[in-house]
N, C-alpha and C positions, 0 to 999 in steps of 0.2 A: 268456572273456567278451568280446564285442566293444566297440569304442569308444562305439557308440550306446547300449548298455545301461549302460556305465560312466558316462557323463556324466549320464544319467537318473538313475541310483542316487545319484550325488553331489548333483544338484539336489533330488532328493527328500528326501535327508537334512537339507540345509541348510534346505529350505522347512520341514520339520517342526520344526526347532530354532528357526526365526524364528516360526512360529505358536504355539509353546509357550513362547516368551519367553527360551529360551536366548540368543538374539541379540535385543536391544532395538532398537526403531526409533531410527535415527541412529546407531548403532555402526558401526565399520568392520570389514568381514570380512577374513579372511586373504587374502593377495595370491594371484594366480593361480599363482605359483611354489610357495607353500606348499601350496596345495590339490594341486599336481602332485605334489609330494615326498611329503606325507602319505598320498597315496591311491595312489601308485605307478602314476600315469597320465601320459600325454603332456601337454604344455602346452596343445595343441589340444583335448584333451578337458576340460580345467579351463575353458578358454575356452567351450566349447559349454554346459558346465553353468551357468556364470555368465550366458550369453547366455539360457538358458532362464528362469532366475530373473528376469532383467531383463524378459524378455518377459511374464512372469506378473505384473509389478508388485511383486515382493517387494524387489527391490533396484535401485539407481540407480548408474551410473558417474559419477565426477567425475575429470575430467583431473588427473594428478599426485597424485591422493588415493586412488584405488582405487574400491572398491565398498562403498556404505553401505545399511543395512537401510532400506527404505522400505515396510514393511508397512502397508496401510490396513486397520485393523480393519472386519470386515463389519457389526458390530451397531450401529455409529454411523450412523444414517440421515441424510439430507439435508434441511435446511429447505425448505418449499415456496416457490412464488413469492409474494410479499408481496401483499396486496390492500387498498392504503390506499383510503379514500374519495376519489373523484375530485372533490373540492371544494377550492379555494383558500381554506383557512380554518385556524385553529388558532394555538397559541402555543408557544414552547419553554419547557422547563422551567428557566428561568435560575437558579433557586434550587439546583436539583440540580447543574447544570454548574458553578456557583460553588463548591459543596462539594466536588465531585470534584477540583477544581483549585486549591484554596485553598491547600494546604500543599505546593506543588510541590517546595519545597526540603528538605523533611523526608526525610532519607536513610534513615531507620529504616523507611519505609513501602515494602513491596513493590508497585511500581506496575505492575500488569497494565493500568491504565488509560491509560497514557501511549504514545502510538504514535510513539515515535522510538527511535532506537539508543542503547543504554547507552554511556557514555564510553569504556569499554575497546575498543569496537568502531570506534572513530574514531581516524584520524591526527592526534591533537592536537598531539604534539610538532612533526611537519612542517608542520602549519598555522601553528603559532606562529611558526616560522621564516620562513615565507612573508609572515606579517603584519609581522615585523621588516624583512624584505626590501622589502616594499612601502612601509613607511613611509621608508626610506632612500632609495628610488628616485623617489618622486613629488616633483613641485614643491610646495614648501609643505610637505613631509613629510606629504601627504594631508589636509590641513587646507582645501584648497580645494574649492569647489563643482565637481561633475561636471556634463558635458553632460546636459540633461534626459532624453536617450534612454539614457543609461547608458554605462559604461566601454567603450570600443571593443574593447579586447583581451578582455574577457569576453565581449561580444556575439559576436566572432569564434570564441571556443571553443564557446559554446553551439550556433551555427549548425553548427559542423563536427561536433558530436556527433548532429545530427540526420541525418547521413547513414546512420546504422545503420537507420533506417527510412524512407529515401528522402525525407526532408523537404526536401532542396534549399534550406534557407533561407540567407539570408546575413546579414551583420551589420546590414544595413539593415532587415531584417525583425524584429529583435529590440528590445525595450524592457526594460530591467532594473528590478527592483521590490524591495522589502523583504519577500520572502517570497511564497509563493503565495497567501495569503490577501489581501495587497495587490494582486496580480494580478487576482484575482477581483474585488475591491472596484472596481479601476479600469476593468475590463471593465464591471461593471453599471452603474457611473456614466457611462460612455461611451454605453451603448446602451439604457438603460432610464430611465423617469421614475416618480415616485412613483404607486402605483396599478397599474402594470403587473404582469402575471402571468408567472412563470416556471416551468418544468417541471423537477423534479430527481427523482433516484432516491428510493427508499423502502425502507429507511432511508437516511439521508445524514448526512454529517459535520455535527455541530451548529454548527460554526463558520459554515457556509454559511446555515444557518437564522437564525442571529443576524444575520449580515450583511444578508441580504434583509429581515429585519424592521425593521433601523435604517435602511434606505433606503426604507421604505414600500412595499416589493414584496409581492405576493401570491405565495404558494408553493403550486404545485399537485404533490403527490407521486404519482409513477407506480408501477404494479406493477412489481416487480423479481425476477428470477430470481437466485438466489444465486451461480449459475455464470457465467450469460451476459448479467447485467445487466438494463437495462430493457428491457421488451417492446415492440418497435417497433409492434406494432398498437395498443397503448395510447396510445403518443405520436400516432400518426395521428390518433386521435379527437379529440384535444385541441388540435390545431394552431390552430384557429380562436381558441381562448382565450388564446394565450400570446404574449408579445413575444420570450422568449429561452428558450433550453434550457441547463441546466448540468449537466454530467455528469462523474463521475469514472471515465473509461473503462476504466483498467487497474488492477486490484486495488484496487477501490473501498473507501473508508473509509465505513462499518465492516464492510461484508459480505465483502469481497474478492473480488467478482465481476469478471470480466474479459470485456468484449464481444468476440464473434468478429469477424473482419474483415468478414464479410457482413453482420452487424448494424450494424457501424460505417458501411459503405458505405450501407446502407439508410437510416440515420438522416441522415447527411449529406445524401444525395440528396433525401430527403423535406423536410428543413428548407431546403434550397436553393430547391425549387420554390415554396416560400412565402416566400422571402426572409427567413427567421427565423434569427438568429444563434445559433451554438452556442458556449457558453464551456467549454473543455474543462481540467479539471483533471487533469493527467498527472504528478502528484508522485510517483507510486509505480511508473511504468513502468520504470524502470532497476533495480528490485528483483524481477526475474524469476527463477523457478527452472527455467525450461525451456531450451531450446537457444538461444533467441534473443529479443531484446526485442520485445514486442508491439507493433504499430503503433499510433500514436494515430489519433483521427478526422481530425486535421489532414492526415494522409497522403492522405486522400481528398478533400480540399477544393479546389474549382476555382474558386470565385467570391469567395474571401477572406472567407468568413463565419464561419469558425471561429477563435476567439481561444484559441490553445494557451498553457497557463500551466504553469510548472514551477518548481522550486527545488532546492537542496542541503540543505534543513532536514531531510529525512529520511534523507540519505545521507552527509552529510560534516560539516556545521556548523549545527546547530539554531539556535543564538545569533547567527550571524552575519547571519541574515535576509536572504539573497542569493536572489532570485528572478528570474523574467523572464516575458514574454509575447511571443508573436508574434501581434499583433492583426488581421494581414490588412488588409482595407479599412478598418478602424477606427484604424489607427495614429495617425493625426494626433489623433483624438478622444482616444485613451487618452493621448498624450504632454501634451495640454492638461490631463487630469485629474490627471497625475502632477505637472506644473508648479504646479497649484493647491493639491494637498495635501502634496506633498513638497518642491517645487522640484528636488531631485536625490536620489540615493541615496548612501549613505556610500562613498566612494572606496576607503578602505583594504581594507574587507572584500571588494569586488569584485575589486580587483587581487590579494589573497591567494588567493581562489578561482581566479581566471585563472591565477596562477601554479602552482597545484596541478593544474590540468587539463591542462596541457602536458606533453609527455614521457611520455604514457600513465600517468601516476601515477594519475589519478582511475579510469580503467578497471582498473587493477590492484587498487586499493582496492574498488572496486564488485565484483570477482570474489570477493574475500576476504569481503566483506560478505554477498553473496548466499550464498555457501557456509555461512557460520555461521547466517545467518538461516533457511535451508532446513532445516539441522540442528535448530535450535530448534524450529520448526514441526513437525517430526516427533516430537520428544520431547514437545510439548504435546499432540499428538494421541493419543499413547500414554498419557500422563498422565490425560488426560480419559477415555480409555477404562477406565483402571484404577480411577479414583477417582470419577467422576461417576455419577449414576445412569443406568440402561440406556436411558431413554428420550430421553436427550440427544441433540440433533442439532447437526452441525457440517459445515463444508466444510473438507476437507482444503487448505491454502493453496497456490496456484500461484505466489505472489508476494506482495510487500508485508510488512506487520507484523501483520496482524490475524486473529484467529480470531473468528467470529460464533457464538455459542453460543445455541441455543434450548432452554429447559428445559420442563418440565411447565407447563401453563397455571396451576397453582396456586401456582408459585413468582413472587413479586414480587422482581425483581432490585434495584429500589430499596431495599426493605426489606434485602435481602441485602447491598447495599453498606454500608449503616450498621453491620449485624452484623460484616461483614468488616473494617470499619475499626477495630473494637474489637480485632482481632488483628493491626492494621497491614497489611491487605491491601486494596489499592485496585482495584476494577473500574469498568468503564464501563457502567452500566445502560442498557438498550435505549431507555428513554423518552427519553434525552438526543438521540436520532438521528431525532425526528419532531416534527411539530407536532400530531399526532393521538393519540387514545388507543389506542396500540398498542404492541407489543414490550415489554410490561410484564415478560414472562417471558423476554427475551432480554438478552444482555450481549456486550460486545466485550471480548476479551483481547488484550494485546499480547505478542508474543514477541520484543521488541526487546533483552531482557537476556540476556547470556550464561547459558547452561544450567549448572546447578549442582545438587548435592543439596538446597540451601536452596530454589531455585525449585521444585523436585519436591515438597518438604515443603509448601510454601505452596500449591501446587495440590491437594495430598491434603486439606489442612486446608479449603480452600474447598470441595471435593467432600462432605466431611463435614458442613459447614454445609448444603449444599443439601439433603442426605438428612435432616437434622433437621426435624421439624414446625415450621412457622412460627407 
């Protein structure tokens, strides 16, 4: 039997095992040497077999980790592009949002609703050391006010990390903040006035809706594709109505969509021609599962109209509240707003994060975090396939923390939330992510917790609840 037939036979056998559940999504396959030895073939034949499986989308390779099952079940269909009403109106469901997050300290609850990494996925001991080191090294042990623009070392480190997407930013382009929500708040305060209209994705992170309403802004929700993000043509139609645009361009919350570069270029160019600022929440850009970090819209900004916002809240230390903004031409206005609202940001936390970012430690941590989150996401996809109704629609995540789940129209996920909480399971109902009467049959699930039999059991229980009559 020649080598070509041998590698195809090995690939077919493993493919059958994956599709029939012998190998589960997220599991590590035998090494190439093991495949070579067990099948009595050359190492090159084993490589060809795994290459065929990878090409067919059944497995993925991970440097230093081997090959992981990545089977995407065919029966799970993809949600359609959303179709919100193109009217700047509506109100967030504040009571529901309060209910979902009121008991955040209750550790007995399985929080599929919370879009942050679990403590065990974070380098807490190392951060503790850096916090102590910062306290001992700073004048006044960190009790003094910081420069309003923010700690210069942290700004240098943030600027350095933008080289991965050709950002070419310097420390002078960055203003530090207390988390990305604060970045967005400062940006909105600097470029809008009460009564202005802003365009956002639909669905969109509920915190953005609450913030806009608190500032007296009108929110216009745009049609959004679950894979590619907002529809540029839909944005073009509403340009005369809006003062600013606010997008989560990479792995959006809650849908997980990632705008292709061409769409980003088109949107930036379109807004630039009309002198409309774009506030870009790039909180999830570093949590990518592909080969490289996706570029933000800021990479295509030639006029300084993109206010690029980021944070380590989703990757390193949620409670440190360390974020930043590169406000472009609006830098002085943003610094004025920061001085009014904050005076300065806490020095200790900034320096601790700056210390950790140096010597490649942050990038090493991100690699491990991405590895674990991608494995988690594959487990979630498999469990949803196994335990949820057949008509369930999802997108297999390509980054971030979220899976957007669309159920049968008859399922009300707000009612499901209250039923699930009786079993100590928390979800984020779809109604939280819009000002309109839509997404009642949708929910956001976070896979930020380390995968375990308990997590699978909780997903199975949730799936059984969905199948029960309401």
